[in-house]
N, C-alpha and C positions, 0 to 999 in steps of 0.2 A: 523918479524921472519918467517922463512918458516915454514909451517904447520908441516911437519916431524919433524923438532927441538923442536917445541912446544911440540908435543905429546912425543917425547923421554924425553924431561925433565919432564914432569908430570908424566909418566910411571915409569921413574927412581926414582923421589921423592916418588912414592907409593911404589915401591920395597923396598925402604929404610924404608920407614914407617911400612911396613910388617915385617920388619927384627927386629923392635926394641923391647924392653921390654914395660911394662906399664909405667914407670917412664919416660924414653927416648921418648916415643910416646907422652905424655903429653908435654914434654918440645918441641918437635917438632911441635904440633899442637897449642902451644903458639907462637911460632915461625911463623908458618903459619897464625894465627890470627893478629900478627903484620903485615904482608905483606899485607893482605886483608885490615887492616885499612887504610894503606898507599894509596890503591885504592881507597877507600871510601874517603880519604881527597882529593884526586886528582880529584875525581869526582865532590866533594862538591865546589872545588875552582873553576873548569869549569862552574858549574852552577851560582855561584856567578859571574864570570866573563862575562855570557852570560846576567846574569840579568842585569849588569850595563851597557851591551851593547845595552840593550832593545830587548831582544829576544822576539819573538811573542808567545812564549808558554803560556803566561800569569802568572801575577804576583802572583795569588792565587796558580796556580800550581806549580811554583817555589818554593814558601815558604813552601807549602807542601813537595816538595820532598826534601827541605833542611832540613826539620823537620825529614822526615823519613831516611835520611842520618844520622842525629844526633842519631837517635834511633839505627840505626844498630851500629854505632861507638860505643856507650853506651854499646850494648850487648858483642861486640866484646872485650870491656875493662874490662869485669868482670872477677871472679877469675878463677882459674886453674880448667881444668875438670880432677879429678883424681879419682872419683868414679862413678858407672853407673849412680846413682840419679843425682849427679852434671852434667854428660855428657847429659843424657837425658834432664834435665830441660834446660840446657844452649844451647843446639844443638836445641830444639823445639824454644827456643826464638831467636836464631838467625837466623833459617830458615823462621820464622813467619815475621822477619824484613827484610831480602833480599826479601820475596815476597810483603811487603809492599811498597819498594823502586821500584821494577818491576811493581807494581799496578800504582804508580804515573807516571812511565815513561811510560806506555801503551798509554794513552791518547795523551800524548805529541809527539808521535813518527813522526808523519808527519810535526810537528813545530819544531821539534829539531834543533836547528843551527847546521852546519856543525862543528863547534868548539866544541860541544859537543858529537857528533857522535863517535870520537874516544874514549872518555871518558867513553860513555855508552857500548861501545865493550869492554874496558878494565874491566869494571865494571861486566859484564855478564862472561868473560872468568874466572874474579877472583872469582865471585861467584861460579860458576860450580866447579872450582878447590878447592876452599876450603870446599865446601859441600862434594866433593868427599872424601877429606882428613878427614874430620870429620865421616863420613860414614866408612872408613876405621880404624879410630881411636876406632869404635864401636868393631871393631874385636879385636884390642889390649886390651881393657877393658874387653871383653867378653860378653859384651851385645849385645842388639838385640834380637832374639827369644828364649832367655835362651838355648842357644846351650851348650851342654856337652863339656868339656875341649878338649876331643878327636875329636869332631866334628869340635870344631872351630879351630882347630890346621889344620885339613883337609882340611877346607874350605881357611884359609890363604894358604896352600901350592898349593891348587888348583889355587887360584888368582895369587900366585907368578909366577906359571908356565905358565899362560896365557900371563902375563904383560912381563915375560922373552921372551916369543916366540914373542910378539909385539915388544919388544926392539930390539930383533934380526933383524926383518923385517925393521925396520926403519934404522939399520945401514946400511941394504944392499941399501935403498932408495939412499943414497948417491953415489953409483956406477949407478944409473940407470939415464936414460935421463930425461929431465924436466917434460914432459908429463907423463913420466912412473912413475917418482917420485910422481907427483901430484895425479895419481890415485891409486897408492900404499899408499899415506898419507890418501886418503880419506877410503881406504878399512880398513886401520889401525884405522881411527877415528871412522867408523862404529863399528868395533870389541870392541875398547875402550868405545863406548856408550853403548855397550851389558854388559861390566865389570861394568860400574857403575850401570847400573840396578840391577846386580846381588847384588851389594853391598846394595843397597836399599832394597831389598826383604829379 
């Protein structure tokens, strides 16, 4: 899928999430957990297929990666995050599990078979998307750095405005020639990365 369309979809989902109340946002995050679990399942299937095809990444590494993927899947299956405490605990464990999968993938990068490259890219994109949605959910819960209610509302509104501006630029990208669309897509990606950083601060 074209970069601009991927970014537009991601931005639209964040705009939707920011407009939800706590309960609806919790439902949304549960739905996103299910989607990310599917990505993890796909990755695990590709790892198993590459293992049976005699991948050169090493049996121990592949077994460790499968174990880390199972641990991540378990963390994603745990209960709803409806309170700040539940969110903070579960988000931390999910983040650690994602980091563990990435740590197992890192030494395998040069030896990853082509059949796993696509699954690895899907995993990375899914992990970043899910982490962004988790961080946005913190705003729905009012957690984070103990923001006052009006300060929290202002932060959500600022993010909405920035995301709406990016979304508008992406709509314009459809009218731009291919090279211009690529540059615009990259500019939007850079700005979107800055928004992600703001969510994490």
